[in-house]
TORKOL-4160 file (C-alpha; in steps of 0.2 Angstrom, whole numbers, padded with zeros to 4 digits, m for minus):
151
<pt num="1" X="0348" Y="m0252" Z="0072"/>
<pt num="2" X="0334" Y="m0241" Z="0076"/>
<pt num="3" X="0346" Y="m0230" Z="0087"/>
<pt num="4" X="0358" Y="m0228" Z="0072"/>
<pt num="5" X="0344" Y="m0222" Z="0061"/>
<pt num="6" X="0338" Y="m0209" Z="0073"/>
<pt num="7" X="0356" Y="m0202" Z="0076"/>
<pt num="8" X="0359" Y="m0201" Z="0057"/>
<pt num="9" X="0342" Y="m0191" Z="0055"/>
<pt num="10" X="0346" Y="m0179" Z="0069"/>
<pt num="11" X="0364" Y="m0177" Z="0061"/>
<pt num="12" X="0356" Y="m0173" Z="0044"/>
<pt num="13" X="0344" Y="m0160" Z="0052"/>
<pt num="14" X="0358" Y="m0152" Z="0061"/>
<pt num="15" X="0369" Y="m0151" Z="0045"/>
<pt num="16" X="0354" Y="m0144" Z="0035"/>
<pt num="17" X="0350" Y="m0131" Z="0048"/>
<pt num="18" X="0368" Y="m0125" Z="0051"/>
<pt num="19" X="0370" Y="m0124" Z="0032"/>
<pt num="20" X="0354" Y="m0113" Z="0031"/>
<pt num="21" X="0360" Y="m0102" Z="0045"/>
<pt num="22" X="0377" Y="m0100" Z="0037"/>
<pt num="23" X="0370" Y="m0096" Z="0020"/>
<pt num="24" X="0358" Y="m0083" Z="0028"/>
<pt num="25" X="0372" Y="m0074" Z="0037"/>
<pt num="26" X="0383" Y="m0074" Z="0021"/>
<pt num="27" X="0368" Y="m0067" Z="0011"/>
<pt num="28" X="0365" Y="m0054" Z="0023"/>
<pt num="29" X="0383" Y="m0048" Z="0024"/>
<pt num="30" X="0384" Y="m0048" Z="0005"/>
<pt num="31" X="0368" Y="m0037" Z="0003"/>
<pt num="32" X="0375" Y="m0024" Z="0015"/>
<pt num="33" X="0391" Y="m0024" Z="0006"/>
<pt num="34" X="0383" Y="m0021" Z="m0011"/>
<pt num="35" X="0371" Y="m0008" Z="m0005"/>
<pt num="36" X="0386" Y="0001" Z="0003"/>
<pt num="37" X="0395" Y="0000" Z="m0014"/>
<pt num="38" X="0380" Y="0008" Z="m0023"/>
<pt num="39" X="0381" Y="0023" Z="m0010"/>
<pt num="40" X="0400" Y="0024" Z="m0013"/>
<pt num="41" X="0397" Y="0025" Z="m0032"/>
<pt num="42" X="0385" Y="0039" Z="m0031"/>
<pt num="43" X="0396" Y="0049" Z="m0019"/>
<pt num="44" X="0411" Y="0046" Z="m0030"/>
<pt num="45" X="0401" Y="0052" Z="m0045"/>
<pt num="46" X="0396" Y="0068" Z="m0037"/>
<pt num="47" X="0413" Y="0071" Z="m0031"/>
<pt num="48" X="0420" Y="0069" Z="m0049"/>
<pt num="49" X="0407" Y="0081" Z="m0056"/>
<pt num="50" X="0411" Y="0094" Z="m0043"/>
<pt num="51" X="0429" Y="0092" Z="m0047"/>
<pt num="52" X="0426" Y="0095" Z="m0065"/>
<pt num="53" X="0416" Y="0111" Z="m0060"/>
<pt num="54" X="0429" Y="0117" Z="m0049"/>
<pt num="55" X="0443" Y="0114" Z="m0062"/>
<pt num="56" X="0433" Y="0125" Z="m0075"/>
<pt num="57" X="0430" Y="0139" Z="m0063"/>
<pt num="58" X="0448" Y="0139" Z="m0056"/>
<pt num="59" X="0454" Y="0139" Z="m0074"/>
<pt num="60" X="0443" Y="0154" Z="m0079"/>
<pt num="61" X="0447" Y="0164" Z="m0064"/>
<pt num="62" X="0466" Y="0161" Z="m0064"/>
<pt num="63" X="0468" Y="0164" Z="m0083"/>
<pt num="64" X="0479" Y="0179" Z="m0088"/>
<pt num="65" X="0465" Y="0185" Z="m0099"/>
<pt num="66" X="0452" Y="0186" Z="m0085"/>
<pt num="67" X="0445" Y="0203" Z="m0082"/>
<pt num="68" X="0429" Y="0201" Z="m0072"/>
<pt num="69" X="0415" Y="0190" Z="m0066"/>
<pt num="70" X="0396" Y="0195" Z="m0064"/>
<pt num="71" X="0381" Y="0186" Z="m0058"/>
<pt num="72" X="0364" Y="0188" Z="m0065"/>
<pt num="73" X="0352" Y="0184" Z="m0078"/>
<pt num="74" X="0357" Y="0182" Z="m0096"/>
<pt num="75" X="0348" Y="0177" Z="m0112"/>
<pt num="76" X="0359" Y="0162" Z="m0115"/>
<pt num="77" X="0352" Y="0155" Z="m0132"/>
<pt num="78" X="0344" Y="0171" Z="m0139"/>
<pt num="79" X="0326" Y="0166" Z="m0137"/>
<pt num="80" X="0322" Y="0181" Z="m0126"/>
<pt num="81" X="0320" Y="0171" Z="m0110"/>
<pt num="82" X="0332" Y="0176" Z="m0096"/>
<pt num="83" X="0340" Y="0162" Z="m0086"/>
<pt num="84" X="0345" Y="0167" Z="m0068"/>
<pt num="85" X="0359" Y="0161" Z="m0058"/>
<pt num="86" X="0371" Y="0163" Z="m0072"/>
<pt num="87" X="0389" Y="0167" Z="m0069"/>
<pt num="88" X="0397" Y="0177" Z="m0083"/>
<pt num="89" X="0416" Y="0177" Z="m0084"/>
<pt num="90" X="0423" Y="0191" Z="m0094"/>
<pt num="91" X="0440" Y="0190" Z="m0103"/>
<pt num="92" X="0450" Y="0201" Z="m0115"/>
<pt num="93" X="0442" Y="0207" Z="m0131"/>
<pt num="94" X="0424" Y="0205" Z="m0124"/>
<pt num="95" X="0425" Y="0186" Z="m0123"/>
<pt num="96" X="0411" Y="0179" Z="m0111"/>
<pt num="97" X="0411" Y="0162" Z="m0103"/>
<pt num="98" X="0394" Y="0157" Z="m0096"/>
<pt num="99" X="0391" Y="0145" Z="m0081"/>
<pt num="100" X="0373" Y="0142" Z="m0078"/>
<pt num="101" X="0360" Y="0129" Z="m0071"/>
<pt num="102" X="0346" Y="0123" Z="m0082"/>
<pt num="103" X="0334" Y="0111" Z="m0075"/>
<pt num="104" X="0344" Y="0099" Z="m0065"/>
<pt num="105" X="0361" Y="0102" Z="m0074"/>
<pt num="106" X="0375" Y="0114" Z="m0074"/>
<pt num="107" X="0383" Y="0119" Z="m0090"/>
<pt num="108" X="0398" Y="0129" Z="m0095"/>
<pt num="109" X="0394" Y="0137" Z="m0111"/>
<pt num="110" X="0387" Y="0121" Z="m0120"/>
<pt num="111" X="0397" Y="0108" Z="m0110"/>
<pt num="112" X="0388" Y="0098" Z="m0097"/>
<pt num="113" X="0397" Y="0098" Z="m0081"/>
<pt num="114" X="0386" Y="0092" Z="m0067"/>
<pt num="115" X="0370" Y="0082" Z="m0067"/>
<pt num="116" X="0357" Y="0078" Z="m0054"/>
<pt num="117" X="0359" Y="0096" Z="m0046"/>
<pt num="118" X="0348" Y="0099" Z="m0031"/>
<pt num="119" X="0353" Y="0117" Z="m0028"/>
<pt num="120" X="0366" Y="0129" Z="m0035"/>
<pt num="121" X="0369" Y="0146" Z="m0029"/>
<pt num="122" X="0383" Y="0159" Z="m0032"/>
<pt num="123" X="0387" Y="0176" Z="m0024"/>
<pt num="124" X="0401" Y="0188" Z="m0024"/>
<pt num="125" X="0406" Y="0194" Z="m0006"/>
<pt num="126" X="0420" Y="0205" Z="0000"/>
<pt num="127" X="0433" Y="0197" Z="0011"/>
<pt num="128" X="0450" Y="0205" Z="0017"/>
<pt num="129" X="0447" Y="0218" Z="0004"/>
<pt num="130" X="0446" Y="0206" Z="m0010"/>
<pt num="131" X="0431" Y="0200" Z="m0020"/>
<pt num="132" X="0427" Y="0182" Z="m0018"/>
<pt num="133" X="0415" Y="0171" Z="m0028"/>
<pt num="134" X="0406" Y="0159" Z="m0017"/>
<pt num="135" X="0399" Y="0144" Z="m0025"/>
<pt num="136" X="0387" Y="0132" Z="m0016"/>
<pt num="137" X="0382" Y="0116" Z="m0024"/>
<pt num="138" X="0371" Y="0101" Z="m0019"/>
<pt num="139" X="0372" Y="0086" Z="m0030"/>
<pt num="140" X="0363" Y="0070" Z="m0027"/>
<pt num="141" X="0371" Y="0064" Z="m0011"/>
<pt num="142" X="0384" Y="0078" Z="m0007"/>
<pt num="143" X="0385" Y="0096" Z="m0003"/>
<pt num="144" X="0400" Y="0107" Z="m0008"/>
<pt num="145" X="0405" Y="0125" Z="m0004"/>
<pt num="146" X="0420" Y="0134" Z="m0012"/>
<pt num="147" X="0427" Y="0151" Z="m0012"/>
<pt num="148" X="0437" Y="0158" Z="m0026"/>
<pt num="149" X="0447" Y="0174" Z="m0024"/>
<pt num="150" X="0444" Y="0186" Z="m0039"/>
<pt num="151" X="0459" Y="0195" Z="m0046"/>
């Protein structure tokens, strides 16, 4: 009888130990999975914000009423303070559309397009005899660079 009690105790210890090992492995895999899901969520969010910004710029430049684009400082809200890094899109009848960075956000007129902006720069360069608007944007986890042919 003593021999049977020892075997039962050893079996119980083996079952408990194997249960703990399996539970630890499943928990570790779950932790990695959920951490990676958070990374995917942040990169998808950045991509969605960039897509919205890209849509606004492409719509403004390809509009039939589009005339010109300038980069520079503008007094956006009439308070006498010039914000720099502003992109001004000129349309017919002296209509202006503003794209600018304020703090860590990018706005189109008064519409918020991107948040958690690390850097935002624009410049106009000549390529193949045409003016090209170059936009470089770094959001929380992603960097983007796009060129828009003007005219």
